[in-house]
C-alpha positions as CSV (number, residue, x, y, z in Angstrom):
1,X,56.4,59.1,-5.7
2,X,60.0,60.1,-7.2
3,X,58.0,63.2,-8.3
4,X,56.2,63.9,-5.3
5,X,59.1,62.9,-3.3
6,X,61.6,65.3,-5.6
7,X,59.5,68.5,-5.3
8,X,58.0,68.4,-1.4
9,X,55.1,70.1,0.2
10,X,53.7,72.9,-1.3
11,X,55.7,75.8,0.7
12,X,59.3,75.3,-1.2
13,X,56.8,75.4,-4.5
14,X,55.9,79.0,-3.6
15,X,59.5,80.2,-2.3
16,X,60.7,78.7,-5.6
17,X,58.2,81.1,-7.0
18,X,58.2,84.2,-5.6
19,X,61.8,84.2,-3.6
20,X,64.2,86.7,-5.1
21,X,66.1,85.1,-7.9
22,X,69.9,85.1,-6.7
23,X,70.6,82.0,-9.1
24,X,71.8,81.3,-12.2
25,X,69.3,82.2,-15.0
26,X,67.1,83.8,-12.1
27,X,66.0,81.2,-10.0
28,X,66.7,81.7,-5.9
29,X,69.8,80.2,-5.2
30,X,70.4,76.9,-3.7
31,X,67.1,76.0,-4.9
32,X,67.0,72.2,-3.8
33,X,65.1,71.3,-7.2
34,X,68.3,72.6,-9.1
35,X,70.5,69.0,-8.0
36,X,67.7,67.0,-9.9
37,X,69.3,64.3,-12.5
38,X,66.5,65.3,-14.5
39,X,64.5,67.7,-15.6
40,X,61.8,69.1,-13.9
41,X,58.0,71.2,-14.2
42,X,55.9,71.8,-11.3
43,X,52.7,73.7,-11.9
44,X,50.3,74.9,-9.0
45,X,46.4,74.4,-9.0
46,X,45.9,77.5,-11.2
47,X,48.3,75.3,-13.9
48,X,51.1,78.5,-13.7
49,X,54.8,77.0,-13.8
50,X,55.8,77.2,-10.3
51,X,59.0,74.8,-10.5
52,X,61.3,74.5,-13.6
53,X,64.6,73.3,-12.1
54,X,68.0,73.6,-13.6
55,X,67.7,70.9,-15.8
56,X,64.9,71.6,-17.3
57,X,66.2,74.5,-18.3
58,X,69.8,73.0,-20.0
59,X,67.5,70.2,-22.3
60,X,64.6,72.5,-23.5
61,X,67.1,76.0,-23.9
62,X,63.6,77.0,-22.2
63,X,64.9,79.8,-19.4
64,X,63.6,80.0,-16.1
65,X,62.2,82.8,-15.7
66,X,60.7,82.7,-19.0
67,X,58.9,79.7,-17.5
68,X,58.0,80.3,-13.9
69,X,54.2,82.0,-13.6
70,X,53.4,81.4,-16.7
71,X,50.7,78.5,-17.4
72,X,52.8,75.7,-18.1
73,X,51.3,74.5,-22.1
74,X,52.3,78.1,-23.0
75,X,55.6,77.5,-20.8
76,X,56.5,73.8,-22.1
77,X,54.5,73.1,-25.5
78,X,55.1,69.3,-26.5
79,X,54.1,67.5,-29.2
80,X,53.9,63.8,-29.7
81,X,54.9,61.8,-33.5
82,X,51.7,62.7,-34.7
83,X,52.6,66.6,-34.3
84,X,49.8,67.3,-31.8
85,X,49.4,68.8,-29.1
86,X,50.1,66.4,-26.0
87,X,48.6,69.2,-23.4
88,X,45.5,69.6,-25.9
89,X,45.3,65.4,-25.9
90,X,46.5,64.7,-21.5
91,X,43.7,67.7,-20.2
92,X,45.5,67.5,-17.3
93,X,43.3,69.6,-15.2
94,X,40.2,68.8,-16.6
95,X,40.5,65.0,-17.1
96,X,39.7,61.5,-14.6
97,X,40.3,62.7,-11.2
98,X,41.1,59.3,-10.6
99,X,44.6,60.0,-12.8
100,X,47.6,59.8,-10.7
101,X,50.3,59.8,-13.0
102,X,51.1,58.8,-17.0
103,X,53.8,56.6,-17.8
104,X,57.1,57.4,-19.9
105,X,56.6,58.5,-23.6
106,X,58.4,60.2,-26.0
107,X,57.5,63.7,-26.8
108,X,59.1,66.7,-29.2
109,X,59.6,70.1,-28.2
110,X,58.8,72.4,-30.9
111,X,62.2,72.6,-32.6
112,X,62.1,68.9,-32.9
113,X,64.3,68.1,-29.2
114,X,63.2,64.9,-28.6
115,X,61.9,63.9,-24.9
116,X,61.5,61.4,-22.4
117,X,58.2,62.5,-20.0
118,X,56.7,60.8,-17.3
119,X,54.5,63.5,-15.6
120,X,52.3,62.6,-11.6
121,X,49.2,64.6,-10.3
122,X,48.5,65.6,-6.6
123,X,45.3,65.4,-5.6
124,X,43.3,67.4,-2.6
125,X,39.9,65.9,-1.0
126,X,38.0,66.2,-4.3
127,X,39.6,65.2,-6.8
128,X,41.1,68.5,-7.9
129,X,44.7,69.0,-9.3
130,X,46.8,70.7,-6.6
131,X,49.9,69.8,-8.4
132,X,51.2,68.7,-11.8
133,X,54.5,67.5,-11.8
134,X,56.5,66.6,-15.6
135,X,59.6,65.0,-15.0
136,X,62.1,65.5,-18.3
137,X,65.0,62.9,-19.5
138,X,67.4,63.1,-22.3
139,X,66.5,60.8,-25.1
140,X,69.7,60.7,-26.6
141,X,71.4,58.3,-24.1
142,X,68.3,55.5,-25.2
143,X,68.5,56.0,-28.5
144,X,72.2,55.3,-28.7
145,X,72.0,52.6,-26.4
146,X,68.5,51.5,-28.7
147,X,71.5,52.2,-31.7
148,X,74.1,49.5,-29.7
149,X,71.4,47.2,-29.3
150,X,70.9,47.4,-33.3
151,X,74.7,47.0,-34.2
152,X,74.1,44.0,-31.6
153,X,71.5,42.1,-33.6
154,X,72.8,43.3,-37.3
155,X,76.2,41.8,-35.8
156,X,75.6,38.6,-34.4
157,X,73.2,37.8,-37.7
158,X,76.3,38.9,-39.7
159,X,78.7,36.4,-37.5
160,X,75.9,33.8,-37.3
161,X,75.2,33.4,-41.0
162,X,78.7,32.3,-42.1
163,X,79.5,29.6,-40.4
164,X,75.7,28.2,-40.4
165,X,75.6,28.3,-44.0
166,X,78.7,26.2,-44.1
167,X,77.7,23.8,-41.6
168,X,74.4,23.5,-43.1
169,X,75.8,22.9,-46.7
170,X,78.5,20.4,-46.0
171,X,75.8,18.8,-43.8
172,X,73.6,18.6,-46.4
173,X,76.1,17.4,-49.5
174,X,77.4,14.6,-46.8
175,X,73.6,13.3,-46.4
176,X,73.1,13.5,-49.8
177,X,76.5,12.0,-51.8
178,X,77.7,10.4,-48.5
179,X,79.2,6.8,-50.7
180,X,80.6,9.8,-53.1
181,X,83.3,10.7,-51.1
182,X,86.4,9.2,-49.6
183,X,87.1,9.1,-46.1
184,X,89.4,12.0,-46.3
185,X,87.2,14.1,-48.2
186,X,84.5,13.4,-45.2
187,X,86.8,13.9,-42.6
188,X,87.9,17.6,-44.0
189,X,84.3,18.4,-44.6
190,X,83.6,17.4,-41.1
191,X,86.7,19.5,-39.4
192,X,84.9,22.2,-41.2
193,X,81.3,21.6,-39.9
194,X,83.2,21.0,-36.1
195,X,85.4,24.2,-36.8
196,X,82.2,26.7,-37.4
197,X,80.0,25.1,-34.6
198,X,83.0,26.3,-32.1
199,X,83.2,29.3,-33.9
200,X,79.0,29.6,-33.3
201,X,79.7,28.4,-29.6
202,X,82.5,31.2,-29.2
203,X,79.6,33.8,-30.6
204,X,77.0,32.8,-28.4
205,X,79.4,32.6,-25.4
206,X,80.2,35.9,-25.7
207,X,76.9,37.3,-26.5
208,X,76.0,35.5,-23.5
209,X,79.0,37.5,-21.5
210,X,77.7,40.6,-22.4
211,X,74.8,40.3,-21.4
212,X,76.3,38.7,-17.7
213,X,78.5,42.6,-17.5
214,X,75.8,44.7,-18.6
215,X,73.8,43.3,-16.0
216,X,76.1,42.6,-13.0
217,X,75.5,38.7,-12.8
218,X,79.2,37.9,-13.7
219,X,79.8,34.9,-11.4
220,X,83.3,34.0,-9.9
221,X,84.3,30.6,-9.4
222,X,88.0,31.4,-7.6
223,X,90.7,28.6,-7.3
224,X,94.6,28.8,-6.7
225,X,95.8,29.4,-10.3
226,X,99.1,29.3,-11.7
227,X,99.3,32.3,-13.8
228,X,102.6,31.5,-15.9
229,X,101.4,28.0,-16.5
230,X,97.4,29.7,-17.6
231,X,99.9,32.0,-20.0
232,X,101.5,28.4,-21.6
233,X,98.5,26.7,-22.0
234,X,96.9,29.1,-23.9
235,X,100.2,30.0,-25.7
236,X,100.0,26.3,-27.1
237,X,96.2,26.5,-28.2
238,X,97.2,28.8,-30.1
239,X,100.1,27.4,-31.4
240,X,97.2,24.1,-32.1
241,X,95.3,26.0,-33.6
242,X,97.9,26.7,-36.2
243,X,100.0,30.0,-35.2
244,X,104.0,29.7,-35.9
245,X,105.3,29.1,-32.3
246,X,107.7,31.7,-32.5
247,X,105.1,33.8,-33.0
248,X,105.0,34.0,-29.2
249,X,107.7,34.9,-26.6
250,X,106.9,34.7,-23.0
251,X,108.7,36.4,-20.1
252,X,108.1,35.4,-15.9
253,X,109.0,37.9,-13.9
254,X,109.5,37.3,-10.3
255,X,107.8,35.2,-7.5
256,X,103.5,35.5,-7.2
257,X,101.8,35.5,-4.5
258,X,99.2,32.7,-4.2
259,X,96.6,33.7,-7.0
260,X,93.1,32.6,-6.5
261,X,91.6,33.7,-9.5
262,X,88.2,32.0,-12.2
263,X,90.9,29.7,-14.2
264,X,88.1,29.8,-16.6
265,X,88.0,33.7,-17.5
266,X,91.5,34.1,-17.1
267,X,92.0,31.8,-19.9
268,X,89.3,33.7,-21.8
269,X,91.0,36.6,-20.8
270,X,94.4,36.1,-22.1
271,X,92.7,34.2,-25.3
272,X,90.9,37.6,-26.1
273,X,93.9,39.1,-25.7
274,X,96.1,36.9,-27.9
275,X,93.7,36.7,-30.2
276,X,93.6,40.9,-30.7
277,X,97.1,40.9,-30.7
278,X,97.7,38.1,-33.4
279,X,94.6,39.7,-35.4
280,X,95.6,43.4,-35.7
281,X,98.8,43.6,-34.4
282,X,102.3,41.6,-36.3
283,X,105.6,40.8,-35.3
284,X,105.9,39.0,-32.4
285,X,103.6,38.9,-29.3
286,X,104.9,39.2,-26.3
287,X,103.1,38.2,-22.6
288,X,104.9,39.3,-19.6
289,X,103.6,38.2,-16.3
290,X,104.9,39.2,-12.8
291,X,103.9,40.9,-9.4
292,X,102.4,44.3,-9.9
293,X,103.5,47.6,-7.8
294,X,102.4,46.2,-4.8
295,X,103.4,42.8,-4.7
296,X,99.9,42.1,-3.2
297,X,98.7,40.5,-7.3
298,X,99.9,39.9,-10.6
299,X,100.2,42.2,-13.7
300,X,100.2,40.5,-16.9
301,X,101.3,42.4,-20.5
302,X,100.4,41.4,-24.3
303,X,103.1,43.3,-26.5
304,X,102.5,42.9,-30.5
305,X,105.0,44.7,-32.8
306,X,102.0,46.7,-34.9
307,X,101.1,49.6,-35.9
308,X,99.5,50.5,-32.6
309,X,95.9,52.1,-31.3
310,X,95.6,55.6,-32.4
311,X,95.3,58.0,-29.7
312,X,92.5,59.1,-30.5
313,X,91.0,55.6,-30.4
314,X,92.6,54.7,-26.7
315,X,89.0,55.9,-25.1
316,X,86.7,53.9,-27.7
317,X,89.3,50.3,-27.5
318,X,87.3,48.9,-24.2
319,X,84.0,49.8,-25.9
320,X,81.3,47.6,-28.0
321,X,82.2,46.4,-31.4
322,X,85.4,48.5,-31.1
323,X,87.4,46.6,-33.9
324,X,91.1,48.4,-34.3
325,X,92.7,50.2,-36.9
326,X,91.8,47.1,-39.5
327,X,88.1,47.8,-39.2
328,X,85.6,44.8,-40.4
329,X,88.2,43.7,-42.7
330,X,89.6,41.7,-39.8
331,X,86.4,40.3,-38.7
332,X,85.1,39.6,-35.2
333,X,82.2,40.8,-33.2
334,X,83.7,43.9,-31.6
335,X,82.9,42.5,-28.6
336,X,86.6,40.6,-27.6
337,X,88.0,43.9,-25.6
338,X,84.7,44.9,-24.0
339,X,84.4,41.4,-22.1
340,X,87.9,41.0,-21.6
341,X,87.6,44.6,-19.2
342,X,84.3,43.4,-17.6
343,X,86.5,39.9,-16.5
344,X,89.3,41.7,-15.5
345,X,87.3,44.2,-13.5
346,X,84.9,41.5,-12.1
347,X,88.6,39.8,-10.3
348,X,88.6,43.5,-8.5
349,X,92.0,44.4,-11.2
350,X,91.7,46.9,-14.1
351,X,93.3,47.0,-17.6
352,X,94.8,49.9,-19.4
353,X,96.3,50.4,-22.9
354,X,99.6,52.1,-24.2
355,X,102.4,52.2,-26.5
356,X,103.9,49.2,-26.1
357,X,108.2,50.0,-25.7
358,X,108.7,48.4,-29.2
359,X,105.9,49.8,-30.4
360,X,102.6,48.7,-30.7
361,X,100.1,48.1,-28.6
362,X,100.2,46.6,-25.1
363,X,97.7,45.8,-23.2
364,X,98.5,45.4,-19.7
365,X,96.3,44.5,-16.6
366,X,96.7,43.6,-12.8
367,X,94.7,41.5,-10.8
368,X,94.7,41.1,-6.7
369,X,95.9,38.0,-5.6
370,X,91.9,37.5,-4.0
371,X,90.8,35.2,-1.6
372,X,88.8,31.5,-1.9
373,X,84.7,32.0,-2.5
374,X,84.1,30.5,0.7
375,X,86.4,33.5,2.5
376,X,84.6,36.0,1.0
């Protein structure tokens, strides 16, 4: 339906093929087909190309004036992964008259350019082809997504292997030699198992969050949140986990409006930002909570005194698998800041990163005061 709707009736094709060329590439100026984001080639009942839009020119490198009026098989030679001529395999004008469209598949131009190709037919009352429409999409974006998925699987496998090996090893040892260990040794082993189980749980939670963010299915459960108290609670958790208390400094400036936020997600945002500052930064980690510029919400800044973020990396900070200047050697899945950005935006806020006043990195996010769920 998309292809047929995109190219309209027969009259626009005749105009596209025959009108005086005054636009780029010899095409008529203002051709509606050039507004389409996907490449489009349309052949008439004689298999001659009558539409070859700007996106098709960009993707294939074939000038429109070269394609228009020629046999579509010569204008756009496509091959499958085995090198077979796709048009000979498909036989659009000689095949079954019941065919209406072909599903998307990966095909290649002679130079190796990879394209995602779909096709549709328009037939007359006798089933003969009146119009054959081919839609082209750049395969690079999909290839990047597939690489990201492969990276995610690899990262998850790597991050799960270590804690699960530990859990399995200590559990098997305790079961086999329970009476050989004293109470202190048993406690150490069980505490290790418990910590590694928490690590696995956090990883699974991250993966679920990534899935919900990408699908736009994050659920918000708003209630009144004392934001400074939430910060104090997260800091206390870091200290209880073994961080030095003097590693953190907290500043609350000004009076905040009544903040309707999701407390669990705010804990996750603050926890991830503090963990990032501790892991990738150095010196004192300063957290500042203050009203935003318009006094209609809150602004939270998390600063460290480390090396900071290289200017060339700023645009990549909130992407999946970004791990900062330390790279893989500092561990982590590289999903934390991506999740932070998604959670902040789910609150209707924004997050930025810049160089802190005293050096290091400063992550600053703002969130509006919000409203209770039943009022939204």
